[in-house]
Structure formats: C-alpha cells, structure tokens
C-alpha positions in Angstrom: -8.6 20.1 -22.4 -9.2 21.3 -18.9 -7.5 19.3 -16.1 -9.7 16.6 -14.6 -9.5 15.7 -10.9 -9.8 12.0 -10.1 -10.5 10.3 -6.7 -8.4 7.2 -6.6 -9.5 5.7 -3.3 -6.8 6.6 -0.8 -5.2 9.1 -3.2 -6.4 12.3 -4.8 -5.3 13.2 -8.3 -5.2 16.8 -9.5 -3.2 19.0 -11.9 0.2 20.1 -10.8 0.3 23.5 -9.0 2.7 26.3 -8.1 0.6 29.1 -6.8 -0.1 31.0 -3.5 -2.1 28.0 -2.1 -0.2 25.0 -3.3 3.3 24.6 -4.5 4.3 21.2 -5.9 7.9 22.3 -6.9 9.6 21.2 -3.6 8.1 17.7 -4.0 9.0 17.6 -7.7 12.6 18.4 -6.7 12.4 15.4 -4.2 11.4 13.3 -7.3 14.4 14.6 -9.3 12.6 17.2 -11.3 14.2 20.6 -10.9 13.0 22.4 -14.0 11.5 25.7 -12.8 9.0 25.7 -15.7 7.8 22.1 -15.2 4.5 23.0 -13.7 3.9 25.7 -16.3 4.8 23.3 -19.1 2.4 20.7 -17.8 -0.4 23.2 -17.7 0.3 24.2 -21.3 0.3 20.6 -22.3 -3.1 20.0 -20.6 -4.6 23.0 -22.5 -3.2 21.9 -25.8 -4.3 18.3 -25.3 -0.7 17.1 -25.7 -0.2 15.5 -22.3 -2.3 15.1 -19.2 -0.5 15.0 -15.9 -1.8 14.3 -12.4 -0.2 15.0 -9.1 -1.0 12.0 -6.9 -1.6 13.5 -3.5 -2.2 12.5 0.1 -5.8 13.7 0.5 -5.5 15.3 4.0 -2.4 17.3 3.3 -2.4 17.7 -0.5 1.3 16.6 -0.6 2.5 15.4 -4.0 3.6 11.7 -3.7 3.8 10.8 -7.4 2.9 11.9 -10.8 0.9 10.0 -13.5 1.0 11.1 -17.1 -1.1 10.3 -20.2 0.1 11.2 -23.6 -2.8 10.8 -26.2 -1.9 10.0 -29.8 -5.1 9.7 -31.8 -7.1 6.7 -30.5 -4.2 5.4 -28.4 -2.2 6.8 -25.5 0.9 6.2 -23.4 0.7 6.0 -19.6 3.8 7.0 -17.6 4.6 8.0 -14.1 7.1 8.2 -11.2 6.9 8.2 -7.4 8.9 9.8 -4.7 10.8 7.3 -2.6 8.4 5.1 -0.6 5.3 5.9 -2.5 5.2 3.2 -5.2 1.7 2.0 -3.9 0.3 5.5 -4.6 1.7 5.5 -8.1 0.2 2.0 -8.8 -3.2 2.9 -7.5 -3.3 6.2 -9.4 -2.0 4.6 -12.6 -4.9 2.2 -12.5 -7.4 5.1 -12.0 -5.9 7.0 -14.9 -6.0 3.9 -17.1 -9.7 3.5 -16.3 -10.4 7.2 -17.1 -8.4 7.0 -20.3 -10.0 3.9 -21.6 -13.6 4.6 -20.3 -14.0 8.3 -20.6 -11.6 9.0 -23.5 -11.8 5.7 -25.4 -8.0 5.4 -25.6 -6.1 2.1 -26.0 -3.1 2.4 -23.7 0.5 1.4 -23.6 2.9 2.0 -20.7 6.4 3.3 -20.7 
C-alpha cells in the first residue's frame, strides 16, 4: 500500500521521512525512538501492508509532534500512537482522523492499544 496523507484539521498527517528535505529522526529521538532504521522500517511496513504509520505534523513547519499507527489484521485493525511531550491534543485529533479513514475507507473494525 502507498502512504496516504490525511488532513486532520489543525494537523497534517504524512508518512515518516528521513531525506534531504525532511528528517523526522530528531523528533523521533525526542519521543524516545532512537532506532536509526525506524523510518526505513515504517516505509517497508507501509509497502507490505503490515502497518501504516503517520507523522502528525504542525502544518506550517512540518515538525513531527506525534505518530499514529494502524496495524491491519484481516477485517480488523489496531490503532496505536504516541506524542512528544505537550502534544497530546495533536495525537487525539490525528487518532480520530485515522480511525475514520480506517473504518470508512478500509472497512476495518478497530481496537486501540
């Protein structure tokens, strides 16, 4: 599956990136994720349909504030996420948007972890 971008009102959801234009790795480290292959692994999971992951970003700067994940399992799925300190509202809003996408566009019944 190709990554899907989502507009969640005040927040912009996109695939994680680590390239010449955008590098989410410093923000991921702020969130406690220091695996140098994390962004690569998330891209591979998107392509394989194993896990969809969205960087929840401030729309004017593109700064990663949180991450929302969706792990599909047949006709169901599990929604997960984390936020950098002080950005719980961004996570909640983005999680609602991903839930609507998963249920409406993908037809998944969701659980949270």
